[in-house]
mmCIF entry with sequence, helices, sheets and N, C-alpha, C, O atoms, coordinates in Angstrom:
data_MODEL
# 
_entry.id   MODEL 
# 
_entity.id                         1 
_entity.type                       polymer 
_entity.pdbx_number_of_molecules   1 
# 
_entity_poly.entity_id                      1 
_entity_poly.type                           'polypeptide(L)' 
_entity_poly.nstd_linkage                   no 
_entity_poly.nstd_monomer                   no 
_entity_poly.pdbx_seq_one_letter_code       
;(UNK)(UNK)(UNK)(UNK)(UNK)(UNK)(UNK)(UNK)(UNK)(UNK)(UNK)(UNK)(UNK)(UNK)(UNK)(UNK)
(UNK)(UNK)(UNK)(UNK)(UNK)(UNK)(UNK)(UNK)(UNK)(UNK)(UNK)(UNK)(UNK)(UNK)(UNK)(UNK)
(UNK)(UNK)(UNK)(UNK)(UNK)(UNK)(UNK)(UNK)(UNK)(UNK)(UNK)(UNK)(UNK)(UNK)(UNK)(UNK)
(UNK)
;
_entity_poly.pdbx_seq_one_letter_code_can   XXXXXXXXXXXXXXXXXXXXXXXXXXXXXXXXXXXXXXXXXXXXXXXXX 
_entity_poly.pdbx_strand_id                 A 
# 
loop_
_entity_poly_seq.entity_id 
_entity_poly_seq.num 
_entity_poly_seq.mon_id 
_entity_poly_seq.hetero 
1 1  UNK n 
1 2  UNK n 
1 3  UNK n 
1 4  UNK n 
1 5  UNK n 
1 6  UNK n 
1 7  UNK n 
1 8  UNK n 
1 9  UNK n 
1 10 UNK n 
1 11 UNK n 
1 12 UNK n 
1 13 UNK n 
1 14 UNK n 
1 15 UNK n 
1 16 UNK n 
1 17 UNK n 
1 18 UNK n 
1 19 UNK n 
1 20 UNK n 
1 21 UNK n 
1 22 UNK n 
1 23 UNK n 
1 24 UNK n 
1 25 UNK n 
1 26 UNK n 
1 27 UNK n 
1 28 UNK n 
1 29 UNK n 
1 30 UNK n 
1 31 UNK n 
1 32 UNK n 
1 33 UNK n 
1 34 UNK n 
1 35 UNK n 
1 36 UNK n 
1 37 UNK n 
1 38 UNK n 
1 39 UNK n 
1 40 UNK n 
1 41 UNK n 
1 42 UNK n 
1 43 UNK n 
1 44 UNK n 
1 45 UNK n 
1 46 UNK n 
1 47 UNK n 
1 48 UNK n 
1 49 UNK n 
# 
_struct_asym.id          A 
_struct_asym.entity_id   1 
# 
loop_
_struct_conf.conf_type_id 
_struct_conf.id 
_struct_conf.pdbx_PDB_helix_id 
_struct_conf.beg_label_comp_id 
_struct_conf.beg_label_asym_id 
_struct_conf.beg_label_seq_id 
_struct_conf.pdbx_beg_PDB_ins_code 
_struct_conf.end_label_comp_id 
_struct_conf.end_label_asym_id 
_struct_conf.end_label_seq_id 
_struct_conf.pdbx_end_PDB_ins_code 
_struct_conf.beg_auth_comp_id 
_struct_conf.beg_auth_asym_id 
_struct_conf.beg_auth_seq_id 
_struct_conf.end_auth_comp_id 
_struct_conf.end_auth_asym_id 
_struct_conf.end_auth_seq_id 
_struct_conf.pdbx_PDB_helix_class 
_struct_conf.details 
_struct_conf.pdbx_PDB_helix_length 
HELX_P HELX_P1 AA1 UNK A 7  ? UNK A 15 ? UNK A 7  UNK A 15 1 ? 9  
HELX_P HELX_P2 AA2 UNK A 26 ? UNK A 33 ? UNK A 26 UNK A 33 1 ? 8  
HELX_P HELX_P3 AA3 UNK A 37 ? UNK A 47 ? UNK A 37 UNK A 47 1 ? 11 
# 
_struct_conf_type.id          HELX_P 
_struct_conf_type.criteria    ? 
_struct_conf_type.reference   ? 
# 
loop_
_atom_site.group_PDB 
_atom_site.id 
_atom_site.type_symbol 
_atom_site.label_atom_id 
_atom_site.label_alt_id 
_atom_site.label_comp_id 
_atom_site.label_asym_id 
_atom_site.label_entity_id 
_atom_site.label_seq_id 
_atom_site.pdbx_PDB_ins_code 
_atom_site.Cartn_x 
_atom_site.Cartn_y 
_atom_site.Cartn_z 
_atom_site.occupancy 
_atom_site.B_iso_or_equiv 
_atom_site.pdbx_formal_charge 
_atom_site.auth_seq_id 
_atom_site.auth_comp_id 
_atom_site.auth_asym_id 
_atom_site.auth_atom_id 
_atom_site.pdbx_PDB_model_num 
ATOM 1   N N  . UNK A 1 1  ? -13.472 10.985  1.298   1.00 0.00 ? 1  UNK A N  1 
ATOM 2   C CA . UNK A 1 1  ? -14.054 10.348  0.130   1.00 0.00 ? 1  UNK A CA 1 
ATOM 3   C C  . UNK A 1 1  ? -12.953 9.573   -0.602  1.00 0.00 ? 1  UNK A C  1 
ATOM 4   O O  . UNK A 1 1  ? -11.875 10.118  -0.842  1.00 0.00 ? 1  UNK A O  1 
ATOM 5   N N  . UNK A 1 2  ? -13.209 8.319   -0.959  1.00 0.00 ? 2  UNK A N  1 
ATOM 6   C CA . UNK A 1 2  ? -12.179 7.527   -1.622  1.00 0.00 ? 2  UNK A CA 1 
ATOM 7   C C  . UNK A 1 2  ? -11.847 8.054   -3.011  1.00 0.00 ? 2  UNK A C  1 
ATOM 8   O O  . UNK A 1 2  ? -12.688 8.624   -3.706  1.00 0.00 ? 2  UNK A O  1 
ATOM 9   N N  . UNK A 1 3  ? -10.611 7.846   -3.384  1.00 0.00 ? 3  UNK A N  1 
ATOM 10  C CA . UNK A 1 3  ? -10.151 8.261   -4.702  1.00 0.00 ? 3  UNK A CA 1 
ATOM 11  C C  . UNK A 1 3  ? -10.714 7.319   -5.764  1.00 0.00 ? 3  UNK A C  1 
ATOM 12  O O  . UNK A 1 3  ? -10.743 6.108   -5.544  1.00 0.00 ? 3  UNK A O  1 
ATOM 13  N N  . UNK A 1 4  ? -11.156 7.835   -6.898  1.00 0.00 ? 4  UNK A N  1 
ATOM 14  C CA . UNK A 1 4  ? -11.670 6.951   -7.948  1.00 0.00 ? 4  UNK A CA 1 
ATOM 15  C C  . UNK A 1 4  ? -10.548 6.069   -8.508  1.00 0.00 ? 4  UNK A C  1 
ATOM 16  O O  . UNK A 1 4  ? -9.382  6.464   -8.526  1.00 0.00 ? 4  UNK A O  1 
ATOM 17  N N  . UNK A 1 5  ? -10.916 4.885   -8.959  1.00 0.00 ? 5  UNK A N  1 
ATOM 18  C CA . UNK A 1 5  ? -9.931  3.961   -9.524  1.00 0.00 ? 5  UNK A CA 1 
ATOM 19  C C  . UNK A 1 5  ? -9.470  4.446   -10.888 1.00 0.00 ? 5  UNK A C  1 
ATOM 20  O O  . UNK A 1 5  ? -10.248 4.979   -11.679 1.00 0.00 ? 5  UNK A O  1 
ATOM 21  N N  . UNK A 1 6  ? -8.193  4.248   -11.139 1.00 0.00 ? 6  UNK A N  1 
ATOM 22  C CA . UNK A 1 6  ? -7.665  4.614   -12.452 1.00 0.00 ? 6  UNK A CA 1 
ATOM 23  C C  . UNK A 1 6  ? -8.191  3.634   -13.501 1.00 0.00 ? 6  UNK A C  1 
ATOM 24  O O  . UNK A 1 6  ? -8.614  2.523   -13.180 1.00 0.00 ? 6  UNK A O  1 
ATOM 25  N N  . UNK A 1 7  ? -8.155  4.063   -14.734 1.00 0.00 ? 7  UNK A N  1 
ATOM 26  C CA . UNK A 1 7  ? -8.602  3.191   -15.821 1.00 0.00 ? 7  UNK A CA 1 
ATOM 27  C C  . UNK A 1 7  ? -7.697  1.965   -15.929 1.00 0.00 ? 7  UNK A C  1 
ATOM 28  O O  . UNK A 1 7  ? -8.157  0.879   -16.284 1.00 0.00 ? 7  UNK A O  1 
ATOM 29  N N  . UNK A 1 8  ? -6.423  2.139   -15.625 1.00 0.00 ? 8  UNK A N  1 
ATOM 30  C CA . UNK A 1 8  ? -5.483  1.019   -15.664 1.00 0.00 ? 8  UNK A CA 1 
ATOM 31  C C  . UNK A 1 8  ? -5.859  -0.037  -14.640 1.00 0.00 ? 8  UNK A C  1 
ATOM 32  O O  . UNK A 1 8  ? -5.831  -1.231  -14.940 1.00 0.00 ? 8  UNK A O  1 
ATOM 33  N N  . UNK A 1 9  ? -6.212  0.393   -13.432 1.00 0.00 ? 9  UNK A N  1 
ATOM 34  C CA . UNK A 1 9  ? -6.604  -0.547  -12.384 1.00 0.00 ? 9  UNK A CA 1 
ATOM 35  C C  . UNK A 1 9  ? -7.910  -1.233  -12.743 1.00 0.00 ? 9  UNK A C  1 
ATOM 36  O O  . UNK A 1 9  ? -8.043  -2.445  -12.570 1.00 0.00 ? 9  UNK A O  1 
ATOM 37  N N  . UNK A 1 10 ? -8.869  -0.475  -13.238 1.00 0.00 ? 10 UNK A N  1 
ATOM 38  C CA . UNK A 1 10 ? -10.141 -1.081  -13.655 1.00 0.00 ? 10 UNK A CA 1 
ATOM 39  C C  . UNK A 1 10 ? -9.908  -2.148  -14.726 1.00 0.00 ? 10 UNK A C  1 
ATOM 40  O O  . UNK A 1 10 ? -10.483 -3.235  -14.655 1.00 0.00 ? 10 UNK A O  1 
ATOM 41  N N  . UNK A 1 11 ? -9.074  -1.843  -15.708 1.00 0.00 ? 11 UNK A N  1 
ATOM 42  C CA . UNK A 1 11 ? -8.790  -2.787  -16.786 1.00 0.00 ? 11 UNK A CA 1 
ATOM 43  C C  . UNK A 1 11 ? -8.100  -4.028  -16.227 1.00 0.00 ? 11 UNK A C  1 
ATOM 44  O O  . UNK A 1 11 ? -8.398  -5.142  -16.657 1.00 0.00 ? 11 UNK A O  1 
ATOM 45  N N  . UNK A 1 12 ? -7.185  -3.854  -15.275 1.00 0.00 ? 12 UNK A N  1 
ATOM 46  C CA . UNK A 1 12 ? -6.495  -4.998  -14.671 1.00 0.00 ? 12 UNK A CA 1 
ATOM 47  C C  . UNK A 1 12 ? -7.484  -5.896  -13.932 1.00 0.00 ? 12 UNK A C  1 
ATOM 48  O O  . UNK A 1 12 ? -7.369  -7.121  -13.985 1.00 0.00 ? 12 UNK A O  1 
ATOM 49  N N  . UNK A 1 13 ? -8.456  -5.294  -13.245 1.00 0.00 ? 13 UNK A N  1 
ATOM 50  C CA . UNK A 1 13 ? -9.474  -6.067  -12.520 1.00 0.00 ? 13 UNK A CA 1 
ATOM 51  C C  . UNK A 1 13 ? -10.339 -6.843  -13.507 1.00 0.00 ? 13 UNK A C  1 
ATOM 52  O O  . UNK A 1 13 ? -10.604 -8.029  -13.311 1.00 0.00 ? 13 UNK A O  1 
ATOM 53  N N  . UNK A 1 14 ? -10.772 -6.177  -14.556 1.00 0.00 ? 14 UNK A N  1 
ATOM 54  C CA . UNK A 1 14 ? -11.648 -6.808  -15.543 1.00 0.00 ? 14 UNK A CA 1 
ATOM 55  C C  . UNK A 1 14 ? -10.922 -7.949  -16.256 1.00 0.00 ? 14 UNK A C  1 
ATOM 56  O O  . UNK A 1 14 ? -11.509 -9.001  -16.507 1.00 0.00 ? 14 UNK A O  1 
ATOM 57  N N  . UNK A 1 15 ? -9.652  -7.739  -16.579 1.00 0.00 ? 15 UNK A N  1 
ATOM 58  C CA . UNK A 1 15 ? -8.881  -8.730  -17.332 1.00 0.00 ? 15 UNK A CA 1 
ATOM 59  C C  . UNK A 1 15 ? -8.299  -9.838  -16.461 1.00 0.00 ? 15 UNK A C  1 
ATOM 60  O O  . UNK A 1 15 ? -7.808  -10.836 -16.988 1.00 0.00 ? 15 UNK A O  1 
ATOM 61  N N  . UNK A 1 16 ? -8.344  -9.684  -15.147 1.00 0.00 ? 16 UNK A N  1 
ATOM 62  C CA . UNK A 1 16 ? -7.737  -10.665 -14.245 1.00 0.00 ? 16 UNK A CA 1 
ATOM 63  C C  . UNK A 1 16 ? -8.424  -12.019 -14.384 1.00 0.00 ? 16 UNK A C  1 
ATOM 64  O O  . UNK A 1 16 ? -9.651  -12.111 -14.332 1.00 0.00 ? 16 UNK A O  1 
ATOM 65  N N  . UNK A 1 17 ? -7.622  -13.068 -14.560 1.00 0.00 ? 17 UNK A N  1 
ATOM 66  C CA . UNK A 1 17 ? -8.147  -14.432 -14.665 1.00 0.00 ? 17 UNK A CA 1 
ATOM 67  C C  . UNK A 1 17 ? -7.626  -15.240 -13.481 1.00 0.00 ? 17 UNK A C  1 
ATOM 68  O O  . UNK A 1 17 ? -6.479  -15.684 -13.493 1.00 0.00 ? 17 UNK A O  1 
ATOM 69  N N  . UNK A 1 18 ? -8.458  -15.433 -12.458 1.00 0.00 ? 18 UNK A N  1 
ATOM 70  C CA . UNK A 1 18 ? -7.994  -16.149 -11.269 1.00 0.00 ? 18 UNK A CA 1 
ATOM 71  C C  . UNK A 1 18 ? -7.681  -17.616 -11.535 1.00 0.00 ? 18 UNK A C  1 
ATOM 72  O O  . UNK A 1 18 ? -7.028  -18.261 -10.715 1.00 0.00 ? 18 UNK A O  1 
ATOM 73  N N  . UNK A 1 19 ? -8.128  -18.147 -12.650 1.00 0.00 ? 19 UNK A N  1 
ATOM 74  C CA . UNK A 1 19 ? -7.884  -19.553 -12.970 1.00 0.00 ? 19 UNK A CA 1 
ATOM 75  C C  . UNK A 1 19 ? -6.602  -19.781 -13.764 1.00 0.00 ? 19 UNK A C  1 
ATOM 76  O O  . UNK A 1 19 ? -6.197  -20.924 -13.972 1.00 0.00 ? 19 UNK A O  1 
ATOM 77  N N  . UNK A 1 20 ? -5.967  -18.709 -14.202 1.00 0.00 ? 20 UNK A N  1 
ATOM 78  C CA . UNK A 1 20 ? -4.715  -18.850 -14.947 1.00 0.00 ? 20 UNK A CA 1 
ATOM 79  C C  . UNK A 1 20 ? -3.615  -19.335 -14.002 1.00 0.00 ? 20 UNK A C  1 
ATOM 80  O O  . UNK A 1 20 ? -3.565  -18.941 -12.837 1.00 0.00 ? 20 UNK A O  1 
ATOM 81  N N  . UNK A 1 21 ? -2.751  -20.181 -14.513 1.00 0.00 ? 21 UNK A N  1 
ATOM 82  C CA . UNK A 1 21 ? -1.720  -20.784 -13.660 1.00 0.00 ? 21 UNK A CA 1 
ATOM 83  C C  . UNK A 1 21 ? -0.722  -19.765 -13.118 1.00 0.00 ? 21 UNK A C  1 
ATOM 84  O O  . UNK A 1 21 ? -0.148  -19.982 -12.051 1.00 0.00 ? 21 UNK A O  1 
ATOM 85  N N  . UNK A 1 22 ? -0.503  -18.661 -13.827 1.00 0.00 ? 22 UNK A N  1 
ATOM 86  C CA . UNK A 1 22 ? 0.468   -17.668 -13.373 1.00 0.00 ? 22 UNK A CA 1 
ATOM 87  C C  . UNK A 1 22 ? -0.164  -16.489 -12.626 1.00 0.00 ? 22 UNK A C  1 
ATOM 88  O O  . UNK A 1 22 ? 0.533   -15.528 -12.302 1.00 0.00 ? 22 UNK A O  1 
ATOM 89  N N  . UNK A 1 23 ? -1.459  -16.546 -12.350 1.00 0.00 ? 23 UNK A N  1 
ATOM 90  C CA . UNK A 1 23 ? -2.140  -15.464 -11.632 1.00 0.00 ? 23 UNK A CA 1 
ATOM 91  C C  . UNK A 1 23 ? -1.855  -15.544 -10.137 1.00 0.00 ? 23 UNK A C  1 
ATOM 92  O O  . UNK A 1 23 ? -1.836  -16.629 -9.556  1.00 0.00 ? 23 UNK A O  1 
ATOM 93  N N  . UNK A 1 24 ? -1.632  -14.376 -9.514  1.00 0.00 ? 24 UNK A N  1 
ATOM 94  C CA . UNK A 1 24 ? -1.458  -14.377 -8.065  1.00 0.00 ? 24 UNK A CA 1 
ATOM 95  C C  . UNK A 1 24 ? -2.814  -14.585 -7.388  1.00 0.00 ? 24 UNK A C  1 
ATOM 96  O O  . UNK A 1 24 ? -3.853  -14.434 -8.031  1.00 0.00 ? 24 UNK A O  1 
ATOM 97  N N  . UNK A 1 25 ? -2.813  -14.927 -6.107  1.00 0.00 ? 25 UNK A N  1 
ATOM 98  C CA . UNK A 1 25 ? -4.086  -14.980 -5.381  1.00 0.00 ? 25 UNK A CA 1 
ATOM 99  C C  . UNK A 1 25 ? -4.761  -13.599 -5.417  1.00 0.00 ? 25 UNK A C  1 
ATOM 100 O O  . UNK A 1 25 ? -4.086  -12.575 -5.521  1.00 0.00 ? 25 UNK A O  1 
ATOM 101 N N  . UNK A 1 26 ? -6.069  -13.585 -5.332  1.00 0.00 ? 26 UNK A N  1 
ATOM 102 C CA . UNK A 1 26 ? -6.819  -12.328 -5.409  1.00 0.00 ? 26 UNK A CA 1 
ATOM 103 C C  . UNK A 1 26 ? -6.377  -11.353 -4.323  1.00 0.00 ? 26 UNK A C  1 
ATOM 104 O O  . UNK A 1 26 ? -6.285  -10.151 -4.573  1.00 0.00 ? 26 UNK A O  1 
ATOM 105 N N  . UNK A 1 27 ? -6.102  -11.858 -3.121  1.00 0.00 ? 27 UNK A N  1 
ATOM 106 C CA . UNK A 1 27 ? -5.662  -10.988 -2.030  1.00 0.00 ? 27 UNK A CA 1 
ATOM 107 C C  . UNK A 1 27 ? -4.371  -10.260 -2.402  1.00 0.00 ? 27 UNK A C  1 
ATOM 108 O O  . UNK A 1 27 ? -4.246  -9.062  -2.147  1.00 0.00 ? 27 UNK A O  1 
ATOM 109 N N  . UNK A 1 28 ? -3.420  -10.958 -2.993  1.00 0.00 ? 28 UNK A N  1 
ATOM 110 C CA . UNK A 1 28 ? -2.163  -10.326 -3.412  1.00 0.00 ? 28 UNK A CA 1 
ATOM 111 C C  . UNK A 1 28 ? -2.401  -9.328  -4.542  1.00 0.00 ? 28 UNK A C  1 
ATOM 112 O O  . UNK A 1 28 ? -1.804  -8.251  -4.557  1.00 0.00 ? 28 UNK A O  1 
ATOM 113 N N  . UNK A 1 29 ? -3.261  -9.679  -5.476  1.00 0.00 ? 29 UNK A N  1 
ATOM 114 C CA . UNK A 1 29 ? -3.602  -8.772  -6.573  1.00 0.00 ? 29 UNK A CA 1 
ATOM 115 C C  . UNK A 1 29 ? -4.161  -7.465  -6.011  1.00 0.00 ? 29 UNK A C  1 
ATOM 116 O O  . UNK A 1 29 ? -3.754  -6.379  -6.423  1.00 0.00 ? 29 UNK A O  1 
ATOM 117 N N  . UNK A 1 30 ? -5.095  -7.581  -5.070  1.00 0.00 ? 30 UNK A N  1 
ATOM 118 C CA . UNK A 1 30 ? -5.723  -6.400  -4.472  1.00 0.00 ? 30 UNK A CA 1 
ATOM 119 C C  . UNK A 1 30 ? -4.703  -5.568  -3.707  1.00 0.00 ? 30 UNK A C  1 
ATOM 120 O O  . UNK A 1 30 ? -4.704  -4.341  -3.806  1.00 0.00 ? 30 UNK A O  1 
ATOM 121 N N  . UNK A 1 31 ? -3.839  -6.220  -2.950  1.00 0.00 ? 31 UNK A N  1 
ATOM 122 C CA . UNK A 1 31 ? -2.815  -5.508  -2.192  1.00 0.00 ? 31 UNK A CA 1 
ATOM 123 C C  . UNK A 1 31 ? -1.900  -4.737  -3.142  1.00 0.00 ? 31 UNK A C  1 
ATOM 124 O O  . UNK A 1 31 ? -1.560  -3.584  -2.877  1.00 0.00 ? 31 UNK A O  1 
ATOM 125 N N  . UNK A 1 32 ? -1.503  -5.363  -4.237  1.00 0.00 ? 32 UNK A N  1 
ATOM 126 C CA . UNK A 1 32 ? -0.622  -4.725  -5.219  1.00 0.00 ? 32 UNK A CA 1 
ATOM 127 C C  . UNK A 1 32 ? -1.271  -3.473  -5.820  1.00 0.00 ? 32 UNK A C  1 
ATOM 128 O O  . UNK A 1 32 ? -0.593  -2.475  -6.062  1.00 0.00 ? 32 UNK A O  1 
ATOM 129 N N  . UNK A 1 33 ? -2.576  -3.531  -6.059  1.00 0.00 ? 33 UNK A N  1 
ATOM 130 C CA . UNK A 1 33 ? -3.286  -2.409  -6.684  1.00 0.00 ? 33 UNK A CA 1 
ATOM 131 C C  . UNK A 1 33 ? -3.891  -1.439  -5.665  1.00 0.00 ? 33 UNK A C  1 
ATOM 132 O O  . UNK A 1 33 ? -4.482  -0.429  -6.048  1.00 0.00 ? 33 UNK A O  1 
ATOM 133 N N  . UNK A 1 34 ? -3.748  -1.738  -4.381  1.00 0.00 ? 34 UNK A N  1 
ATOM 134 C CA . UNK A 1 34 ? -4.231  -0.824  -3.340  1.00 0.00 ? 34 UNK A CA 1 
ATOM 135 C C  . UNK A 1 34 ? -5.744  -0.760  -3.243  1.00 0.00 ? 34 UNK A C  1 
ATOM 136 O O  . UNK A 1 34 ? -6.308  0.300   -2.972  1.00 0.00 ? 34 UNK A O  1 
ATOM 137 N N  . UNK A 1 35 ? -6.407  -1.893  -3.462  1.00 0.00 ? 35 UNK A N  1 
ATOM 138 C CA . UNK A 1 35 ? -7.866  -1.944  -3.376  1.00 0.00 ? 35 UNK A CA 1 
ATOM 139 C C  . UNK A 1 35 ? -8.274  -3.050  -2.410  1.00 0.00 ? 35 UNK A C  1 
ATOM 140 O O  . UNK A 1 35 ? -7.461  -3.898  -2.042  1.00 0.00 ? 35 UNK A O  1 
ATOM 141 N N  . UNK A 1 36 ? -9.533  -3.032  -2.008  1.00 0.00 ? 36 UNK A N  1 
ATOM 142 C CA . UNK A 1 36 ? -10.053 -4.098  -1.154  1.00 0.00 ? 36 UNK A CA 1 
ATOM 143 C C  . UNK A 1 36 ? -10.643 -5.196  -2.027  1.00 0.00 ? 36 UNK A C  1 
ATOM 144 O O  . UNK A 1 36 ? -10.942 -4.986  -3.203  1.00 0.00 ? 36 UNK A O  1 
ATOM 145 N N  . UNK A 1 37 ? -10.804 -6.367  -1.428  1.00 0.00 ? 37 UNK A N  1 
ATOM 146 C CA . UNK A 1 37 ? -11.451 -7.470  -2.153  1.00 0.00 ? 37 UNK A CA 1 
ATOM 147 C C  . UNK A 1 37 ? -12.889 -7.087  -2.500  1.00 0.00 ? 37 UNK A C  1 
ATOM 148 O O  . UNK A 1 37 ? -13.397 -7.474  -3.552  1.00 0.00 ? 37 UNK A O  1 
ATOM 149 N N  . UNK A 1 38 ? -13.541 -6.333  -1.626  1.00 0.00 ? 38 UNK A N  1 
ATOM 150 C CA . UNK A 1 38 ? -14.913 -5.883  -1.888  1.00 0.00 ? 38 UNK A CA 1 
ATOM 151 C C  . UNK A 1 38 ? -14.959 -5.036  -3.157  1.00 0.00 ? 38 UNK A C  1 
ATOM 152 O O  . UNK A 1 38 ? -15.838 -5.217  -3.999  1.00 0.00 ? 38 UNK A O  1 
ATOM 153 N N  . UNK A 1 39 ? -14.014 -4.116  -3.288  1.00 0.00 ? 39 UNK A N  1 
ATOM 154 C CA . UNK A 1 39 ? -13.939 -3.285  -4.488  1.00 0.00 ? 39 UNK A CA 1 
ATOM 155 C C  . UNK A 1 39 ? -13.661 -4.147  -5.714  1.00 0.00 ? 39 UNK A C  1 
ATOM 156 O O  . UNK A 1 39 ? -14.271 -3.956  -6.766  1.00 0.00 ? 39 UNK A O  1 
ATOM 157 N N  . UNK A 1 40 ? -12.742 -5.090  -5.575  1.00 0.00 ? 40 UNK A N  1 
ATOM 158 C CA . UNK A 1 40 ? -12.406 -6.001  -6.675  1.00 0.00 ? 40 UNK A CA 1 
ATOM 159 C C  . UNK A 1 40 ? -13.661 -6.691  -7.201  1.00 0.00 ? 40 UNK A C  1 
ATOM 160 O O  . UNK A 1 40 ? -13.934 -6.683  -8.401  1.00 0.00 ? 40 UNK A O  1 
ATOM 161 N N  . UNK A 1 41 ? -14.422 -7.290  -6.279  1.00 0.00 ? 41 UNK A N  1 
ATOM 162 C CA . UNK A 1 41 ? -15.617 -8.035  -6.705  1.00 0.00 ? 41 UNK A CA 1 
ATOM 163 C C  . UNK A 1 41 ? -16.722 -7.103  -7.209  1.00 0.00 ? 41 UNK A C  1 
ATOM 164 O O  . UNK A 1 41 ? -17.488 -7.487  -8.093  1.00 0.00 ? 41 UNK A O  1 
ATOM 165 N N  . UNK A 1 42 ? -16.819 -5.897  -6.670  1.00 0.00 ? 42 UNK A N  1 
ATOM 166 C CA . UNK A 1 42 ? -17.828 -4.942  -7.147  1.00 0.00 ? 42 UNK A CA 1 
ATOM 167 C C  . UNK A 1 42 ? -17.537 -4.539  -8.591  1.00 0.00 ? 42 UNK A C  1 
ATOM 168 O O  . UNK A 1 42 ? -18.448 -4.465  -9.416  1.00 0.00 ? 42 UNK A O  1 
ATOM 169 N N  . UNK A 1 43 ? -16.267 -4.279  -8.892  1.00 0.00 ? 43 UNK A N  1 
ATOM 170 C CA . UNK A 1 43 ? -15.897 -3.914  -10.262 1.00 0.00 ? 43 UNK A CA 1 
ATOM 171 C C  . UNK A 1 43 ? -16.122 -5.096  -11.201 1.00 0.00 ? 43 UNK A C  1 
ATOM 172 O O  . UNK A 1 43 ? -16.651 -4.924  -12.299 1.00 0.00 ? 43 UNK A O  1 
ATOM 173 N N  . UNK A 1 44 ? -15.725 -6.290  -10.776 1.00 0.00 ? 44 UNK A N  1 
ATOM 174 C CA . UNK A 1 44 ? -15.925 -7.484  -11.608 1.00 0.00 ? 44 UNK A CA 1 
ATOM 175 C C  . UNK A 1 44 ? -17.411 -7.691  -11.906 1.00 0.00 ? 44 UNK A C  1 
ATOM 176 O O  . UNK A 1 44 ? -17.789 -8.014  -13.032 1.00 0.00 ? 44 UNK A O  1 
ATOM 177 N N  . UNK A 1 45 ? -18.243 -7.502  -10.890 1.00 0.00 ? 45 UNK A N  1 
ATOM 178 C CA . UNK A 1 45 ? -19.685 -7.690  -11.065 1.00 0.00 ? 45 UNK A CA 1 
ATOM 179 C C  . UNK A 1 45 ? -20.252 -6.647  -12.030 1.00 0.00 ? 45 UNK A C  1 
ATOM 180 O O  . UNK A 1 45 ? -21.076 -6.967  -12.886 1.00 0.00 ? 45 UNK A O  1 
ATOM 181 N N  . UNK A 1 46 ? -19.809 -5.407  -11.884 1.00 0.00 ? 46 UNK A N  1 
ATOM 182 C CA . UNK A 1 46 ? -20.318 -4.322  -12.720 1.00 0.00 ? 46 UNK A CA 1 
ATOM 183 C C  . UNK A 1 46 ? -19.993 -4.543  -14.192 1.00 0.00 ? 46 UNK A C  1 
ATOM 184 O O  . UNK A 1 46 ? -20.807 -4.235  -15.063 1.00 0.00 ? 46 UNK A O  1 
ATOM 185 N N  . UNK A 1 47 ? -18.806 -5.076  -14.472 1.00 0.00 ? 47 UNK A N  1 
ATOM 186 C CA . UNK A 1 47 ? -18.368 -5.212  -15.860 1.00 0.00 ? 47 UNK A CA 1 
ATOM 187 C C  . UNK A 1 47 ? -18.477 -6.625  -16.397 1.00 0.00 ? 47 UNK A C  1 
ATOM 188 O O  . UNK A 1 47 ? -18.021 -6.907  -17.505 1.00 0.00 ? 47 UNK A O  1 
ATOM 189 N N  . UNK A 1 48 ? -19.077 -7.515  -15.622 1.00 0.00 ? 48 UNK A N  1 
ATOM 190 C CA . UNK A 1 48 ? -19.215 -8.899  -16.076 1.00 0.00 ? 48 UNK A CA 1 
ATOM 191 C C  . UNK A 1 48 ? -20.115 -8.945  -17.310 1.00 0.00 ? 48 UNK A C  1 
ATOM 192 O O  . UNK A 1 48 ? -21.176 -8.321  -17.344 1.00 0.00 ? 48 UNK A O  1 
ATOM 193 N N  . UNK A 1 49 ? -19.676 -9.687  -18.313 1.00 0.00 ? 49 UNK A N  1 
ATOM 194 C CA . UNK A 1 49 ? -20.456 -9.759  -19.556 1.00 0.00 ? 49 UNK A CA 1 
ATOM 195 C C  . UNK A 1 49 ? -21.187 -11.071 -19.662 1.00 0.00 ? 49 UNK A C  1 
ATOM 196 O O  . UNK A 1 49 ? -21.893 -11.307 -20.643 1.00 0.00 ? 49 UNK A O  1 
# 
């Protein structure tokens, strides 16, 4: 069973702005946080306002 995401990681995903000039590519962001792109987009979708 996968480990639940930390609140810090969730907050980083929610706050991530892929359009910012200093943002890394999403693939690098996911690799750094140890998550898949699928997880990244699922969290973004869940918390999208």
